C-alpha positions in Angstrom: -35.3 5.4 29.2 -34.7 3.7 25.4 -35.2 0.1 25.6 -33.8 -1.3 21.7 -30.6 0.0 20.1 -29.9 3.2 20.3 -29.8 5.1 17.3 -30.8 8.8 16.2 -33.5 7.2 14.7 -35.0 5.4 17.6 -34.2 8.3 19.9 -36.2 10.7 17.5 -38.8 8.8 17.3 -39.3 8.4 21.3 -39.8 11.9 21.7 -42.3 12.2 18.9 -44.2 9.5 20.6 -44.0 11.7 24.3 -44.5 15.3 22.3 -48.0 13.5 21.1 -48.5 12.4 24.2 -47.7 15.4 26.1 -50.0 17.2 23.2 -52.9 15.0 24.3 -52.1 15.3 27.6 -52.6 19.8 27.7 -55.7 19.0 25.1 -57.2 16.7 28.0 -56.4 19.1 31.0 -57.2 22.2 29.7 -60.6 20.6 28.6 -61.3 20.6 32.4 -59.4 23.0 33.5 -61.5 24.6 36.4 -62.4 21.4 37.7 -58.6 20.2 37.5 -57.4 23.5 39.3 -59.6 23.2 42.6 -58.4 19.0 43.1 -54.8 20.3 42.8 -55.3 22.6 45.8 -57.3 20.2 47.2 -54.8 17.5 47.1 -51.9 19.7 48.2 -53.3 21.0 51.2 -54.3 17.5 52.0 -51.0 15.8 51.4 -48.9 18.9 53.4 -51.2 19.3 56.2 -48.8 17.5 58.9 -45.5 19.7 57.6 -44.4 22.2 60.2 -46.2 25.3 57.8 -49.3 22.9 56.8 -49.9 23.1 60.7 -48.7 26.9 60.9 -51.6 27.7 58.6 -54.3 24.8 59.4 -54.0 23.0 56.2 -56.2 20.4 57.8 -59.3 22.4 58.2 -59.3 24.2 54.5 -62.0 22.4 52.1 -62.1 25.1 49.5 -60.8 27.9 47.6 -62.3 30.3 49.3 -61.0 29.1 53.1 -57.4 28.7 51.6 -57.7 32.7 50.8 -58.5 33.5 54.2 -56.5 31.2 56.4 -53.2 31.0 54.0 -51.1 34.6 53.3 -49.2 35.4 50.4 -45.7 34.5 50.8 -42.1 35.6 49.7 -38.8 33.9 49.3 -37.7 35.6 53.1 -41.3 33.3 54.8 -39.5 30.1 53.4 -35.5 31.1 53.6 -35.6 29.2 57.6 -37.1 26.3 56.5 -35.2 26.0 53.2 -32.2 26.4 55.1 -33.1 23.5 57.7 -33.9 21.4 54.6 -30.3 21.5 53.3 -28.6 22.0 56.1 -29.5 19.9 57.9 -31.8 17.1 55.8 -34.9 17.9 57.1 -38.0 16.8 55.9 -41.9 17.3 56.4 -41.2 21.4 56.8 -42.9 22.9 54.2 -43.6 20.2 51.7 -44.1 16.4 52.3 -43.2 15.7 48.7 -39.5 14.3 47.8 -37.3 17.7 47.0 -34.7 16.0 44.4 -33.3 19.5 43.3 -32.7 22.8 44.2 -33.2 25.6 41.3 -31.2 28.9 42.2 -32.7 32.1 41.5 -31.2 35.5 41.6 -31.9 37.2 45.2 -32.3 40.4 46.0 -28.6 41.0 47.2 -26.9 38.3 45.1 -27.4 35.5 47.0 -29.0 33.0 45.2 -32.4 31.6 46.6 -32.3 28.1 47.1 -36.1 26.8 45.2 -36.7 23.3 46.1 -37.9 21.5 43.6 -40.0 18.2 43.9 -40.5 15.1 42.2 -44.0 16.2 41.4 -42.5 19.2 39.8 -39.8 17.4 37.6 -43.1 14.9 36.6 -44.4 18.1 35.1 -41.1 19.7 33.4 -41.2 16.0 31.8 -44.0 16.4 30.5 -44.5 19.9 29.2 -40.7 21.0 28.3 -38.9 19.1 25.8 -41.3 16.6 25.4 -44.2 19.6 24.5 -41.9 21.2 21.2 -41.1 17.8 20.0 -45.5 17.1 19.8 -45.8 21.0 18.8 -43.4 20.7 16.2 -44.6 17.0 14.9 -48.2 18.2 14.7 -47.4 21.6 12.9 -45.3 19.3 10.0 -47.9 17.1 10.1 -50.8 19.6 9.4 -48.4 21.5 6.2 -47.0 18.8 4.6 -48.8 15.0 5.6 -45.4 13.5 7.2 -43.5 14.9 10.5 -40.0 16.6 10.7 -36.6 14.5 9.4 -34.7 12.9 12.0 -31.5 14.0 12.4 -29.4 16.6 15.1 -30.2 19.5 17.4 -27.9 21.8 18.2 -28.8 23.1 21.9 -27.2 25.3 23.7 -28.2 23.7 27.2 -25.4 24.0 29.7 -26.1 22.5 33.2 -23.2 22.6 35.9 -23.2 19.8 37.9 -23.7 21.4 41.7 -24.9 20.2 44.9 -26.1 21.2 47.9 -24.9 20.2 51.3 -27.0 17.8 51.7 -26.0 15.9 48.6 -29.0 17.1 46.3 -28.6 18.5 42.8 -28.8 22.4 42.2 -28.8 24.7 39.3 -30.9 24.2 36.2 -33.8 22.1 36.2 -32.8 20.9 33.1 -29.7 19.0 34.6 -31.2 16.9 36.6 -33.5 16.2 34.2 -31.2 14.9 31.5 -28.3 14.1 33.5 -29.3 10.3 34.2 -29.8 9.8 30.0 -26.0 11.7 29.4 -25.4 8.9 27.6 -28.2 8.7 25.2 -27.1 12.3 24.1 -25.2 12.2 21.8 -27.8 10.0 19.6 -29.6 13.6 19.4 -27.4 16.5 20.3 -24.2 18.1 18.8 -22.8 18.8 21.9 -20.8 16.4 23.8 -22.2 15.3 27.0 -19.1 17.3 28.6 -20.4 20.1 27.2 -24.1 20.1 28.3 -22.5 19.3 32.2 -19.0 21.5 32.3 -17.0 20.9 34.9 -14.9 23.4 33.8 -14.7 26.7 32.3 -14.7 26.8 28.4 -15.0 28.8 25.2 -18.0 27.5 25.0 -19.4 29.5 22.0 -16.7 27.9 19.9 -17.5 24.5 21.5 -20.9 24.2 20.4 -20.2 25.4 16.9 -17.4 23.3 16.5 -19.3 20.2 16.8 -22.4 21.3 15.0 -21.0 22.9 11.9 -19.7 19.5 11.3 -22.6 17.8 11.4 -24.5 18.5 7.6 -28.0 16.5 9.4 -28.6 19.6 12.3 -32.5 19.8 11.9 -33.1 22.0 14.7 -31.9 24.3 17.7 -33.5 24.6 20.8 -32.3 26.9 23.6 -33.7 27.9 26.9 -33.9 31.8 26.1 -33.8 33.3 22.2 -30.1 35.1 23.0 -28.4 31.5 23.8 -29.2 31.3 20.1 -28.3 34.3 18.7 -25.2 34.9 20.9 -23.9 31.5 18.7 -24.6 33.2 15.5 -23.0 36.2 16.1 -19.9 34.9 17.3 -20.6 32.4 13.9 -20.4 35.8 11.7 -17.1 36.9 13.2 -15.3 33.3 13.5 -16.4 31.1 10.5 -13.2 31.4 9.5 -11.0 30.0 12.1 -14.2 27.5 12.9 -13.6 26.3 9.1 -9.9 26.0 8.7 -10.3 24.0 12.3 -12.8 21.5 10.9 -10.4 20.9 7.7 -7.5 20.3 9.9 -9.6 18.2 12.9 -8.4 19.6 15.5 -9.6 22.2 18.0 -7.8 25.9 18.1 -4.7 26.2 20.3 -6.4 29.4 21.3 -9.8 28.0 22.7 -9.7 28.5 27.0 -10.2 24.7 27.6 -8.1 22.1 29.6 -5.4 19.7 27.9 -7.5 16.5 29.2 -10.9 18.2 28.0 -8.8 18.8 24.9 -7.4 15.4 24.4 -10.9 14.3 25.0 -12.5 15.7 22.4 -10.2 15.7 20.0 -10.4 11.9 20.2 -13.9 12.4 17.5 -12.1 14.4 15.5 -11.1 13.7 12.4 -9.9 16.0 9.3 -12.9 16.7 7.2 -12.1 18.8 4.1 -15.3 18.5 2.3 -17.4 19.8 4.9 -14.9 22.6 5.6 -15.3 23.7 1.9 -18.9 23.6 2.1 -19.4 25.6 4.8 -16.7 28.4 3.6 -18.7 28.3 0.3 -21.7 29.8 1.5 -19.9 32.0 4.7 -17.9 33.8 1.9 -21.5 34.5 0.5 -22.2 37.1 3.5 -25.0 36.8 6.0 -27.7 39.2 4.3 -29.3 36.0 3.2 -30.4 33.3 5.8 -27.3 31.4 6.5 -28.9 28.6 8.6 -30.7 26.8 5.9 -27.4 27.2 3.4 -25.2 25.1 5.9 -27.9 23.0 6.9 -29.3 21.8 4.1 -32.2 19.5 6.3 -32.9 22.3 9.2 -36.6 22.6 9.9 -37.5 24.4 13.5 -36.6 26.0 16.3 -37.4 26.3 20.3 -37.1 28.8 22.7 -38.3 31.2 24.7 -38.4 34.4 22.5 -41.6 36.8 23.7 -41.7 39.5 26.0 -38.2 41.0 26.5 -36.7 38.4 24.3 -38.8 39.4 21.1 -35.8 42.0 19.8 -33.8 38.1 20.1 -36.2 36.6 18.1 -36.6 39.7 14.9 -32.9 38.6 15.2 -32.7 35.0 14.8 -35.2 35.4 11.9 -32.4 37.2 10.3 -30.3 33.9 10.5 -33.1 31.4 9.7 -35.8 33.3 7.4 -39.4 33.7 7.5 -40.1 30.3 7.2 -38.5 28.1 9.6 -41.2 27.2 12.2 -40.5 28.3 16.0 -42.1 26.8 19.1 -42.0 29.9 21.8 -41.7 27.0 24.8 -43.0 28.1 27.5 -43.8 30.5 30.3 -41.9 29.3 33.2 -40.0 30.2 37.0 -37.9 28.6 39.0 -40.8 28.3 41.1 -42.8 26.7 38.4 -43.8 25.5 35.2 -47.0 27.9 34.6 -47.8 27.6 30.5 -46.5 26.3 27.3 -47.2 27.2 23.5 -49.4 24.7 22.5 -49.0 26.0 18.5 -45.8 26.5 16.6 -45.5 30.6 16.4 -48.1 31.2 19.6 -46.9 34.0 21.9 -49.5 33.3 24.1 -49.5 30.4 26.3 -51.6 28.0 27.5 -51.8 28.1 31.6 -51.3 24.2 32.8 -54.0 23.8 34.9 -52.3 20.5 36.9 -48.9 22.0 36.9 -49.9 24.2 40.4 -52.7 26.3 41.9 -52.8 30.1 40.2 -54.1 33.0 41.4 -54.5 36.0 39.7 -54.5 40.0 41.5 -56.3 42.4 39.0 -54.0 45.0 37.9 -56.6 47.4 37.3 -58.2 47.2 40.7 -56.8 49.0 44.0 -57.6 46.0 46.2 -54.4 43.8 46.2 -55.9 41.3 48.4 -58.6 40.0 46.5 -57.5 37.4 43.6 -59.2 35.4 41.0 -59.0 31.7 40.1 -59.2 30.9 36.3 -62.2 30.7 35.7 -63.1 34.2 36.7 -60.4 35.9 34.2 -61.0 38.5 31.7 -59.4 38.6 28.1 -57.6 41.5 27.8 -57.1 42.3 31.4 -53.6 42.2 33.0 -53.0 40.6 36.6 -50.8 39.5 38.9 -49.9 36.2 39.1 -49.8 34.5 42.7 -48.7 30.6 42.5 -48.6 27.6 45.1 -46.6 25.1 43.4 -46.3 21.4 43.8 -42.8 21.8 46.0 -43.7 23.6 49.2 -44.6 27.3 47.9 -48.1 28.6 49.0 -49.6 31.9 47.8 -46.2 32.8 46.3 -46.0 36.4 45.0 -43.2 35.9 42.0 -44.1 39.9 41.1 -44.6 39.2 37.2 -47.6 40.5 35.5 -49.7 38.6 33.2 -51.8 39.5 30.1 -54.6 37.2 29.8 -55.6 37.3 25.6 -58.3 34.3 25.5 -58.7 30.7 26.2 -57.9 27.1 24.8 -60.6 25.2 26.5 -61.2 26.2 29.4 -57.9 27.2 30.2 -56.9 31.1 30.2 -54.0 32.1 27.1 -51.5 34.2 29.1 -48.2 36.3 27.9 -45.8 37.5 30.4 -45.9 41.8 30.4 -43.6 43.0 33.1 -42.0 42.5 36.5 -43.2 44.5 38.9 -40.3 44.9 41.0 -38.5 46.3 37.6 -40.9 49.6 37.4 -38.9 52.8 36.4 -40.2 54.9 39.5 -38.5 58.9 40.0 -41.5 61.0 40.6 -44.6 58.9 40.1 -44.4 58.2 37.1 -44.4 54.5 37.1 -43.3 53.0 33.6 -43.0 49.3 33.1 -41.2 47.2 30.8 -44.3 46.7 28.6 -44.3 50.6 27.9 -40.5 50.5 27.5 -40.8 47.5 24.8 -43.2 49.4 22.7 -41.1 52.6 22.8 -38.1 51.1 21.5 -40.4 48.5 18.8 -41.7 52.1 17.8 -38.1 54.1 17.9 -37.2 51.3 15.4 -40.1 51.8 12.8 -39.6 55.6 13.2 -35.5 55.1 12.7 -34.9 52.4 10.5 -32.4 50.9 12.9 -32.5 47.5 14.0 -32.0 47.6 18.3 -30.3 44.2 19.0 -30.8 44.7 23.1 -31.9 47.9 25.3 -32.0 48.8 29.8 -33.6 51.8 31.6 -31.8 53.7 33.9 -33.3 55.6 36.7 -30.2 58.4 37.3 -30.9 60.1 40.4 -28.0 62.1 41.0 -28.8 65.1 40.4 -32.2 67.1 40.5 -34.5 66.3 38.4 -33.9 63.1 38.2 -34.0 61.7 34.4 -34.0 58.3 32.4 -31.0 57.1 30.9 -31.9 54.4 27.8 -29.2 52.5 26.5 -29.4 50.9 23.3 -27.2 48.4 21.2 -28.0 49.0 17.4 -27.2 46.3 14.9 -24.3 49.1 13.2 -22.8 52.1 13.8 -24.5 54.9 14.8 -24.1 58.5 13.2 -23.2 60.8 16.1 -24.7 64.0 14.6 -27.7 61.7 15.0 -28.0 61.0 18.1 -30.2 64.4 19.5 -32.6 63.6 16.9 -32.7 59.6 18.3 -33.0 60.9 22.0 -35.8 63.0 20.9 -37.5 60.4 19.2 -37.5 57.8 21.8 -38.4 60.9 24.4 -41.6 60.8 22.3 -42.1 57.8 22.1 -41.4 56.6 26.5 -44.4 59.8 26.2 -46.9 58.2 24.1 -46.8 54.8 26.4 -46.5 56.8 29.5 -48.5 59.8 29.4 -47.7 60.6 33.1 -43.6 60.8 32.1 -44.7 63.5 29.4 -46.4 65.3 32.0 -43.1 65.0 34.3 -40.6 66.1 31.7 -42.7 68.9 30.5 -43.3 70.1 33.7 -39.5 69.3 34.6 -40.2 67.2 37.0 -38.7 64.9 35.4 -34.9 66.0 33.5 -35.0 65.5 29.4 -34.2 62.2 28.4 -30.4 60.7 28.5 -29.9 58.3 25.1 -26.7 56.3 25.5 -25.6 53.1 22.5 -23.7 50.7 23.6 -20.9 49.0 21.6 -21.3 46.4 20.1 -21.9 43.0 22.0 -22.3 44.8 24.7 -24.9 42.5 26.0 -23.9 39.5 25.0 -20.0 40.2 26.8 -22.2 40.8 29.9 -24.3 37.4 29.7 -20.6 35.8 29.4 -19.1 37.7 32.0 -22.3 36.4 34.4 -21.8 33.1 33.0 -18.3 33.4 34.2 -19.8 33.7 37.3 -21.9 30.7 38.0 -24.6 32.2 36.5 -26.9 29.4 34.4 -27.3 30.2 30.8 -31.3 28.9 31.4 -31.8 32.2 34.2 -30.1 34.9 32.0 -33.2 37.1 31.5 -32.6 40.5 29.5 -31.3 43.3 31.4 -34.2 46.1 31.4 -33.8 47.9 34.3 -29.9 48.7 35.2 -30.5 48.6 38.9 -27.4 47.0 40.4 -23.8 48.7 40.9 -22.4 45.9 39.0 -25.3 46.7 36.0 -24.3 50.1 35.8 -20.6 50.1 36.3 -20.5 47.4 33.3 -22.8 48.9 30.7 -21.7 52.5 31.1 -18.0 51.7 31.2 -19.2 50.4 27.7 -20.6 53.2 25.6 -20.2 54.0 21.9 -22.6 57.5 21.6 -24.4 59.7 24.2 -26.7 62.6 24.3 -28.7 64.7 26.9 
């Protein structure tokens, strides 16, 4: 990775250069997005014409986008599962792609069995260009434009966890970031506050404690990076509750006896720890002042920027994180990605829309305002302000694949559309034909907060059809205790706001086709505990998206056992 003697400065300077290259690459691609998009699909068809899937759909005789649409049907994971099983179990090649498969991303399946999404070297190359590198490029540009110089050298508090796992044929699986970073594991200590054993954990450990234990002792933390904003907010929540223990342990130079960690790993970590009373005293002085003013710049004086996906369903966590960093710290929202593809990236600090990557795959779009679900548009046919279901042909063997995401086109960056994730098609509430999507619920929660002055950390909705008529159950986790006498008022407010967002819902409640909404307040940290539980079950933190719809018995049992107040 780095040829010269490794230091923090050398590592950061290398990332700055790669960041500038990533920005330049995106700018050039976006200027020629239409022609690049067409060439991408023609190259994919040519390169994979000899595969079983390519022969089945006659890739060799497809010479245009229109012919591709005519000959190749939409697909879902079920269409590829038999091929993928053969790839993993028998190490067969040339089934759905001729591109070398280097990794399998795990994505949650409909019945709890993980999907194994093939990841080719071409896809990894896209991640190398557009993932961490892009964040460094965006932030470097931001600081050059605002201060005349780049951001400072220093260390990153990174919440990344990539548990080492392999398939039956010996390929790595799990978080894509793990496969990208693992070859450079020995160098990460010059960049990240966490030792490699925390980034690639081979045992269950108290990850929040350990990440903070190493990061807090380091005075030179300049940035935070996480796949999702939830990961960083969870750390800050833990810090609020456990700063005294952490400071005591820093002063003593120990790892606390009460945390989960093996004796072997504890001994390994302890080799790099020494009593540090001066740092412990600095931290205590700031923590004793409380968390009402932003704590991050008070404990890390050189802190400069943050990178995490914080739009859409993660927006409440972005608001919460601002309480810890203050409003002047620049954020980059990183990217819009799925296990199947890196689809779009944030071009500037603060952007909530993402530039579609014309070379990241071939993308089609089904207009949501049309009854025709077969006709798709290409990126040059999109209109700003309209919503589309996105269909992906990726660089790893998936063709016209429906990931069930709905995106909104907000404008264009050169020829490339700017998009925002709006909602998942399969996470729509549908009891009596009212079709309430995630965007409507998010808007209702935002308005609820304005109406009540409450800050809602997280929320979910459950379609209760156990009695007639059915009803919506809205679960909220408030930032502080709620007066039980206010619950009826709060229930009316959220019901009215959902009615505004979806008039069909209001009509059905008024006519008693739907029963009155039930409002439940969960106990503090309920959603964080759910994420912790899923991580303990082996789910990668990089895939833990917000629970917006309670749609499985596991979720139902968990959340309804942790209620504080409820009203119906």
